[in-house]
Jmol script that loads the backbone (N, CA, C; Angstrom):
load data "model"
ATOM      1  N   MET A   1     157.363   7.154 -77.085  1.00  0.00           N
ATOM      2  CA  MET A   1     157.310   8.373 -76.304  1.00  0.00           C
ATOM      3  C   MET A   1     158.470   8.374 -75.305  1.00  0.00           C
ATOM      4  N   THR A   2     159.219   9.458 -75.259  1.00  0.00           N
ATOM      5  CA  THR A   2     160.335   9.542 -74.339  1.00  0.00           C
ATOM      6  C   THR A   2     159.871  10.087 -72.996  1.00  0.00           C
ATOM      7  N   ARG A   3     160.548   9.663 -71.958  1.00  0.00           N
ATOM      8  CA  ARG A   3     160.213  10.132 -70.609  1.00  0.00           C
ATOM      9  C   ARG A   3     160.921  11.455 -70.363  1.00  0.00           C
ATOM     10  N   PRO A   4     160.247  12.407 -69.694  1.00  0.00           N
ATOM     11  CA  PRO A   4     160.904  13.684 -69.403  1.00  0.00           C
ATOM     12  C   PRO A   4     162.001  13.485 -68.356  1.00  0.00           C
ATOM     13  N   ASP A   5     163.030  14.336 -68.426  1.00  0.00           N
ATOM     14  CA  ASP A   5     164.097  14.209 -67.441  1.00  0.00           C
ATOM     15  C   ASP A   5     163.668  14.831 -66.113  1.00  0.00           C
ATOM     16  N   ALA A   6     164.455  14.592 -65.089  1.00  0.00           N
ATOM     17  CA  ALA A   6     164.111  15.033 -63.734  1.00  0.00           C
ATOM     18  C   ALA A   6     163.949  16.544 -63.654  1.00  0.00           C
ATOM     19  N   GLU A   7     164.801  17.288 -64.345  1.00  0.00           N
ATOM     20  CA  GLU A   7     164.701  18.752 -64.303  1.00  0.00           C
ATOM     21  C   GLU A   7     163.378  19.230 -64.884  1.00  0.00           C
ATOM     22  N   ALA A   8     162.915  18.601 -65.955  1.00  0.00           N
ATOM     23  CA  ALA A   8     161.646  18.983 -66.566  1.00  0.00           C
ATOM     24  C   ALA A   8     160.484  18.703 -65.623  1.00  0.00           C
ATOM     25  N   ILE A   9     160.560  17.578 -64.932  1.00  0.00           N
ATOM     26  CA  ILE A   9     159.491  17.222 -63.991  1.00  0.00           C
ATOM     27  C   ILE A   9     159.458  18.209 -62.840  1.00  0.00           C
ATOM     28  N   VAL A  10     160.622  18.501 -62.262  1.00  0.00           N
ATOM     29  CA  VAL A  10     160.686  19.441 -61.142  1.00  0.00           C
ATOM     30  C   VAL A  10     160.221  20.817 -61.590  1.00  0.00           C
ATOM     31  N   GLY A  11     160.625  21.239 -62.775  1.00  0.00           N
ATOM     32  CA  GLY A  11     160.196  22.534 -63.295  1.00  0.00           C
ATOM     33  C   GLY A  11     158.692  22.613 -63.455  1.00  0.00           C
ATOM     34  N   ALA A  12     158.090  21.547 -63.964  1.00  0.00           N
ATOM     35  CA  ALA A  12     156.635  21.518 -64.130  1.00  0.00           C
ATOM     36  C   ALA A  12     155.937  21.532 -62.776  1.00  0.00           C
ATOM     37  N   MET A  13     156.508  20.832 -61.803  1.00  0.00           N
ATOM     38  CA  MET A  13     155.918  20.819 -60.463  1.00  0.00           C
ATOM     39  C   MET A  13     155.964  22.206 -59.836  1.00  0.00           C
ATOM     40  N   GLU A  14     157.091  22.893 -59.982  1.00  0.00           N
ATOM     41  CA  GLU A  14     157.221  24.230 -59.406  1.00  0.00           C
ATOM     42  C   GLU A  14     156.292  25.207 -60.101  1.00  0.00           C
ATOM     43  N   GLU A  15     156.150  25.052 -61.410  1.00  0.00           N
ATOM     44  CA  GLU A  15     155.276  25.939 -62.172  1.00  0.00           C
ATOM     45  C   GLU A  15     153.824  25.782 -61.734  1.00  0.00           C
ATOM     46  N   LYS A  16     153.418  24.563 -61.479  1.00  0.00           N
ATOM     47  CA  LYS A  16     152.033  24.291 -61.070  1.00  0.00           C
ATOM     48  C   LYS A  16     151.861  24.315 -59.558  1.00  0.00           C
ATOM     49  N   ARG A  17     152.972  24.499 -58.826  1.00  0.00           N
ATOM     50  CA  ARG A  17     152.938  24.507 -57.362  1.00  0.00           C
ATOM     51  C   ARG A  17     152.437  23.182 -56.798  1.00  0.00           C
ATOM     52  N   VAL A  18     152.935  22.079 -57.348  1.00  0.00           N
ATOM     53  CA  VAL A  18     152.584  20.738 -56.880  1.00  0.00           C
ATOM     54  C   VAL A  18     153.643  20.307 -55.876  1.00  0.00           C
ATOM     55  N   SER A  19     153.208  19.863 -54.709  1.00  0.00           N
ATOM     56  CA  SER A  19     154.183  19.413 -53.720  1.00  0.00           C
ATOM     57  C   SER A  19     154.722  18.043 -54.122  1.00  0.00           C
ATOM     58  N   LYS A  20     155.886  17.724 -53.623  1.00  0.00           N
ATOM     59  CA  LYS A  20     156.488  16.422 -53.919  1.00  0.00           C
ATOM     60  C   LYS A  20     155.612  15.300 -53.378  1.00  0.00           C
ATOM     61  N   ARG A  21     155.007  15.524 -52.224  1.00  0.00           N
ATOM     62  CA  ARG A  21     154.146  14.498 -51.636  1.00  0.00           C
ATOM     63  C   ARG A  21     152.938  14.245 -52.518  1.00  0.00           C
ATOM     64  N   MET A  22     152.329  15.295 -53.046  1.00  0.00           N
ATOM     65  CA  MET A  22     151.164  15.124 -53.915  1.00  0.00           C
ATOM     66  C   MET A  22     151.566  14.422 -55.211  1.00  0.00           C
ATOM     67  N   ALA A  23     152.740  14.757 -55.723  1.00  0.00           N
ATOM     68  CA  ALA A  23     153.219  14.103 -56.941  1.00  0.00           C
ATOM     69  C   ALA A  23     153.500  12.628 -56.678  1.00  0.00           C
ATOM     70  N   ALA A  24     153.902  12.313 -55.463  1.00  0.00           N
ATOM     71  CA  ALA A  24     154.202  10.922 -55.120  1.00  0.00           C
ATOM     72  C   ALA A  24     152.954  10.047 -55.182  1.00  0.00           C
ATOM     73  N   TYR A  25     151.788  10.602 -54.861  1.00  0.00           N
ATOM     74  CA  TYR A  25     150.554   9.815 -54.936  1.00  0.00           C
ATOM     75  C   TYR A  25     150.355   9.260 -56.346  1.00  0.00           C
ATOM     76  N   SER A  26     150.456  10.115 -57.359  1.00  0.00           N
ATOM     77  CA  SER A  26     150.272   9.672 -58.742  1.00  0.00           C
ATOM     78  C   SER A  26     151.347   8.683 -59.158  1.00  0.00           C
ATOM     79  N   PHE A  27     152.585   8.991 -58.807  1.00  0.00           N
ATOM     80  CA  PHE A  27     153.706   8.128 -59.167  1.00  0.00           C
ATOM     81  C   PHE A  27     153.528   6.736 -58.563  1.00  0.00           C
ATOM     82  N   LEU A  28     153.250   6.685 -57.253  1.00  0.00           N
ATOM     83  CA  LEU A  28     153.112   5.396 -56.584  1.00  0.00           C
ATOM     84  C   LEU A  28     151.883   4.641 -57.066  1.00  0.00           C
ATOM     85  N   ALA A  29     150.799   5.346 -57.319  1.00  0.00           N
ATOM     86  CA  ALA A  29     149.593   4.690 -57.825  1.00  0.00           C
ATOM     87  C   ALA A  29     149.874   4.028 -59.172  1.00  0.00           C
ATOM     88  N   GLU A  30     150.600   4.740 -60.037  1.00  0.00           N
ATOM     89  CA  GLU A  30     150.899   4.191 -61.362  1.00  0.00           C
ATOM     90  C   GLU A  30     151.834   2.986 -61.276  1.00  0.00           C
ATOM     91  N   HIS A  31     152.915   3.124 -60.522  1.00  0.00           N
ATOM     92  CA  HIS A  31     153.952   2.094 -60.520  1.00  0.00           C
ATOM     93  C   HIS A  31     153.670   0.930 -59.569  1.00  0.00           C
ATOM     94  N   LEU A  32     152.740   1.113 -58.635  1.00  0.00           N
ATOM     95  CA  LEU A  32     152.397   0.018 -57.722  1.00  0.00           C
ATOM     96  C   LEU A  32     150.985  -0.493 -57.966  1.00  0.00           C
ATOM     97  N   SER A  33     150.389  -0.041 -59.065  1.00  0.00           N
ATOM     98  CA  SER A  33     149.030  -0.447 -59.451  1.00  0.00           C
ATOM     99  C   SER A  33     148.029  -0.218 -58.317  1.00  0.00           C
ATOM    100  N   LEU A  34     148.062   0.992 -57.750  1.00  0.00           N
ATOM    101  CA  LEU A  34     147.144   1.368 -56.687  1.00  0.00           C
ATOM    102  C   LEU A  34     145.973   2.149 -57.261  1.00  0.00           C
ATOM    103  N   ASN A  35     144.865   2.160 -56.562  1.00  0.00           N
ATOM    104  CA  ASN A  35     143.685   2.899 -56.990  1.00  0.00           C
ATOM    105  C   ASN A  35     143.732   4.297 -56.391  1.00  0.00           C
ATOM    106  N   LEU A  36     144.097   5.281 -57.195  1.00  0.00           N
ATOM    107  CA  LEU A  36     144.207   6.659 -56.732  1.00  0.00           C
ATOM    108  C   LEU A  36     142.849   7.211 -56.309  1.00  0.00           C
ATOM    109  N   GLY A  37     141.787   6.667 -56.856  1.00  0.00           N
ATOM    110  CA  GLY A  37     140.440   7.115 -56.512  1.00  0.00           C
ATOM    111  C   GLY A  37     140.101   6.927 -55.044  1.00  0.00           C
ATOM    112  N   ASP A  38     140.829   6.032 -54.370  1.00  0.00           N
ATOM    113  CA  ASP A  38     140.574   5.801 -52.943  1.00  0.00           C
ATOM    114  C   ASP A  38     140.940   7.001 -52.081  1.00  0.00           C
ATOM    115  N   VAL A  39     141.810   7.882 -52.572  1.00  0.00           N
ATOM    116  CA  VAL A  39     142.232   9.043 -51.788  1.00  0.00           C
ATOM    117  C   VAL A  39     141.887  10.369 -52.452  1.00  0.00           C
ATOM    118  N   GLN A  40     141.043  10.336 -53.488  1.00  0.00           N
ATOM    119  CA  GLN A  40     140.645  11.569 -54.175  1.00  0.00           C
ATOM    120  C   GLN A  40     139.247  11.990 -53.745  1.00  0.00           C
ATOM    121  N   ASP A  41     139.034  13.324 -53.717  1.00  0.00           N
ATOM    122  CA  ASP A  41     137.702  13.822 -53.431  1.00  0.00           C
ATOM    123  C   ASP A  41     136.915  13.925 -54.740  1.00  0.00           C
ATOM    124  N   ALA A  42     135.734  14.496 -54.688  1.00  0.00           N
ATOM    125  CA  ALA A  42     134.865  14.573 -55.864  1.00  0.00           C
ATOM    126  C   ALA A  42     135.478  15.391 -56.997  1.00  0.00           C
ATOM    127  N   ASP A  43     136.368  16.340 -56.649  1.00  0.00           N
ATOM    128  CA  ASP A  43     137.012  17.181 -57.662  1.00  0.00           C
ATOM    129  C   ASP A  43     138.303  16.571 -58.211  1.00  0.00           C
ATOM    130  N   GLY A  44     138.682  15.402 -57.705  1.00  0.00           N
ATOM    131  CA  GLY A  44     139.898  14.749 -58.174  1.00  0.00           C
ATOM    132  C   GLY A  44     141.147  15.147 -57.410  1.00  0.00           C
ATOM    133  N   ASN A  45     140.991  15.960 -56.357  1.00  0.00           N
ATOM    134  CA  ASN A  45     142.132  16.363 -55.538  1.00  0.00           C
ATOM    135  C   ASN A  45     142.406  15.300 -54.480  1.00  0.00           C
ATOM    136  N   ILE A  46     143.673  15.187 -54.087  1.00  0.00           N
ATOM    137  CA  ILE A  46     144.037  14.238 -53.044  1.00  0.00           C
ATOM    138  C   ILE A  46     143.475  14.739 -51.716  1.00  0.00           C
ATOM    139  N   ASP A  47     142.746  13.868 -51.021  1.00  0.00           N
ATOM    140  CA  ASP A  47     142.137  14.198 -49.735  1.00  0.00           C
ATOM    141  C   ASP A  47     142.901  13.476 -48.635  1.00  0.00           C
ATOM    142  N   GLU A  48     143.625  14.219 -47.826  1.00  0.00           N
ATOM    143  CA  GLU A  48     144.427  13.626 -46.760  1.00  0.00           C
ATOM    144  C   GLU A  48     143.742  13.752 -45.400  1.00  0.00           C
ATOM    145  N   SER A  49     142.447  13.942 -45.385  1.00  0.00           N
ATOM    146  CA  SER A  49     141.742  14.106 -44.111  1.00  0.00           C
ATOM    147  C   SER A  49     141.778  12.833 -43.256  1.00  0.00           C
ATOM    148  N   PHE A  50     142.078  11.700 -43.857  1.00  0.00           N
ATOM    149  CA  PHE A  50     142.147  10.434 -43.130  1.00  0.00           C
ATOM    150  C   PHE A  50     143.468  10.255 -42.389  1.00  0.00           C
ATOM    151  N   VAL A  51     144.442  11.105 -42.657  1.00  0.00           N
ATOM    152  CA  VAL A  51     145.782  10.951 -42.094  1.00  0.00           C
ATOM    153  C   VAL A  51     145.786  11.368 -40.625  1.00  0.00           C
ATOM    154  N   VAL A  52     146.428  10.550 -39.804  1.00  0.00           N
ATOM    155  CA  VAL A  52     146.593  10.855 -38.382  1.00  0.00           C
ATOM    156  C   VAL A  52     148.079  11.056 -38.128  1.00  0.00           C
ATOM    157  N   VAL A  53     148.447  12.206 -37.594  1.00  0.00           N
ATOM    158  CA  VAL A  53     149.843  12.469 -37.258  1.00  0.00           C
ATOM    159  C   VAL A  53     150.056  11.974 -35.833  1.00  0.00           C
ATOM    160  N   GLU A  54     150.885  10.952 -35.714  1.00  0.00           N
ATOM    161  CA  GLU A  54     151.138  10.334 -34.414  1.00  0.00           C
ATOM    162  C   GLU A  54     152.224  11.090 -33.660  1.00  0.00           C
ATOM    163  N   GLU A  55     152.151  11.040 -32.344  1.00  0.00           N
ATOM    164  CA  GLU A  55     153.208  11.609 -31.508  1.00  0.00           C
ATOM    165  C   GLU A  55     154.440  10.719 -31.609  1.00  0.00           C
ATOM    166  N   ARG A  56     155.621  11.315 -31.546  1.00  0.00           N
ATOM    167  CA  ARG A  56     156.864  10.554 -31.658  1.00  0.00           C
ATOM    168  C   ARG A  56     156.926   9.463 -30.599  1.00  0.00           C
ATOM    169  N   SER A  57     156.543   9.788 -29.385  1.00  0.00           N
ATOM    170  CA  SER A  57     156.619   8.819 -28.293  1.00  0.00           C
ATOM    171  C   SER A  57     155.737   7.597 -28.553  1.00  0.00           C
ATOM    172  N   ASP A  58     154.638   7.766 -29.281  1.00  0.00           N
ATOM    173  CA  ASP A  58     153.759   6.641 -29.601  1.00  0.00           C
ATOM    174  C   ASP A  58     154.364   5.713 -30.651  1.00  0.00           C
ATOM    175  N   LEU A  59     155.358   6.195 -31.387  1.00  0.00           N
ATOM    176  CA  LEU A  59     155.981   5.401 -32.447  1.00  0.00           C
ATOM    177  C   LEU A  59     157.213   4.631 -31.974  1.00  0.00           C
ATOM    178  N   LEU A  60     157.684   4.944 -30.770  1.00  0.00           N
ATOM    179  CA  LEU A  60     158.879   4.280 -30.257  1.00  0.00           C
ATOM    180  C   LEU A  60     158.561   2.861 -29.815  1.00  0.00           C
ATOM    181  N   VAL A  61     159.441   1.930 -30.117  1.00  0.00           N
ATOM    182  CA  VAL A  61     159.256   0.541 -29.716  1.00  0.00           C
ATOM    183  C   VAL A  61     159.487   0.400 -28.217  1.00  0.00           C
ATOM    184  N   PHE A  62     160.534   1.046 -27.727  1.00  0.00           N
ATOM    185  CA  PHE A  62     160.872   0.943 -26.312  1.00  0.00           C
ATOM    186  C   PHE A  62     160.527   2.246 -25.617  1.00  0.00           C
ATOM    187  N   GLY A  63     160.030   2.131 -24.396  1.00  0.00           N
ATOM    188  CA  GLY A  63     159.662   3.292 -23.604  1.00  0.00           C
ATOM    189  C   GLY A  63     159.361   2.867 -22.189  1.00  0.00           C
ATOM    190  N   ALA A  64     158.603   3.682 -21.473  1.00  0.00           N
ATOM    191  CA  ALA A  64     158.294   3.409 -20.069  1.00  0.00           C
ATOM    192  C   ALA A  64     157.529   2.099 -19.905  1.00  0.00           C
ATOM    193  N   GLU A  65     156.602   1.829 -20.792  1.00  0.00           N
ATOM    194  CA  GLU A  65     155.782   0.623 -20.673  1.00  0.00           C
ATOM    195  C   GLU A  65     156.450  -0.617 -21.262  1.00  0.00           C
ATOM    196  N   ASN A  66     157.447  -0.425 -22.117  1.00  0.00           N
ATOM    197  CA  ASN A  66     158.164  -1.539 -22.741  1.00  0.00           C
ATOM    198  C   ASN A  66     159.659  -1.202 -22.722  1.00  0.00           C
ATOM    199  N   PRO A  67     160.326  -1.435 -21.582  1.00  0.00           N
ATOM    200  CA  PRO A  67     161.728  -1.023 -21.462  1.00  0.00           C
ATOM    201  C   PRO A  67     162.659  -1.805 -22.385  1.00  0.00           C
ATOM    202  N   TYR A  68     163.796  -1.176 -22.650  1.00  0.00           N
ATOM    203  CA  TYR A  68     164.842  -1.781 -23.467  1.00  0.00           C
ATOM    204  C   TYR A  68     165.342  -3.038 -22.765  1.00  0.00           C
ATOM    205  N   PRO A  69     165.497  -4.171 -23.438  1.00  0.00           N
ATOM    206  CA  PRO A  69     165.972  -5.401 -22.786  1.00  0.00           C
ATOM    207  C   PRO A  69     167.361  -5.215 -22.169  1.00  0.00           C
ATOM    208  N   LYS A  70     167.561  -5.821 -20.999  1.00  0.00           N
ATOM    209  CA  LYS A  70     168.840  -5.661 -20.292  1.00  0.00           C
ATOM    210  C   LYS A  70     170.004  -6.267 -21.072  1.00  0.00           C
ATOM    211  N   ASP A  71     169.751  -7.331 -21.846  1.00  0.00           N
ATOM    212  CA  ASP A  71     170.837  -7.990 -22.566  1.00  0.00           C
ATOM    213  C   ASP A  71     170.976  -7.525 -24.020  1.00  0.00           C
ATOM    214  N   ALA A  72     170.259  -6.488 -24.383  1.00  0.00           N
ATOM    215  CA  ALA A  72     170.314  -5.972 -25.760  1.00  0.00           C
ATOM    216  C   ALA A  72     171.565  -5.107 -25.959  1.00  0.00           C
ATOM    217  N   VAL A  73     172.039  -5.056 -27.168  1.00  0.00           N
ATOM    218  CA  VAL A  73     173.163  -4.180 -27.499  1.00  0.00           C
ATOM    219  C   VAL A  73     172.657  -2.742 -27.437  1.00  0.00           C
ATOM    220  N   THR A  74     173.365  -1.896 -26.734  1.00  0.00           N
ATOM    221  CA  THR A  74     172.907  -0.519 -26.594  1.00  0.00           C
ATOM    222  C   THR A  74     173.106   0.244 -27.902  1.00  0.00           C
ATOM    223  N   PRO A  75     172.264   1.238 -28.155  1.00  0.00           N
ATOM    224  CA  PRO A  75     172.370   2.017 -29.401  1.00  0.00           C
ATOM    225  C   PRO A  75     173.758   2.651 -29.535  1.00  0.00           C
ATOM    226  N   ASN A  76     174.218   2.753 -30.777  1.00  0.00           N
ATOM    227  CA  ASN A  76     175.490   3.370 -31.141  1.00  0.00           C
ATOM    228  C   ASN A  76     176.717   2.638 -30.598  1.00  0.00           C
ATOM    229  N   THR A  77     176.566   1.351 -30.290  1.00  0.00           N
ATOM    230  CA  THR A  77     177.710   0.543 -29.862  1.00  0.00           C
ATOM    231  C   THR A  77     178.558   0.240 -31.091  1.00  0.00           C
ATOM    232  N   PRO A  78     179.874   0.494 -31.015  1.00  0.00           N
ATOM    233  CA  PRO A  78     180.720   0.199 -32.180  1.00  0.00           C
ATOM    234  C   PRO A  78     180.700  -1.293 -32.504  1.00  0.00           C
ATOM    235  N   LEU A  79     180.746  -1.612 -33.771  1.00  0.00           N
ATOM    236  CA  LEU A  79     180.768  -3.011 -34.201  1.00  0.00           C
ATOM    237  C   LEU A  79     182.152  -3.596 -33.925  1.00  0.00           C
ATOM    238  N   PRO A  80     182.202  -4.883 -33.578  1.00  0.00           N
ATOM    239  CA  PRO A  80     183.511  -5.515 -33.359  1.00  0.00           C
ATOM    240  C   PRO A  80     184.304  -5.566 -34.656  1.00  0.00           C
ATOM    241  N   LYS A  81     185.621  -5.497 -34.520  1.00  0.00           N
ATOM    242  CA  LYS A  81     186.491  -5.525 -35.714  1.00  0.00           C
ATOM    243  C   LYS A  81     186.992  -6.907 -35.981  1.00  0.00           C
TER     244      LYS A  81
END
end "model"
wireframe off; spacefill off
backbone 0.3
color backbone group
């Protein structure tokens, strides 16, 4: 069995109105041997109700409570030649 090319896959996704994120669940489950049933509801649809969208500030390593080290290289410093 031959694998469909990327254009065929994208065309099928657009025809069925499948988002890339939803398609990624099946792809990753297959190729990483994950159990897709862990995130499916009774109808077989992906249930993302468990997802928590974090605030950007909560994802930063450095901030008011954990300041940037004084001896650290500052962001966007050019590399030595």
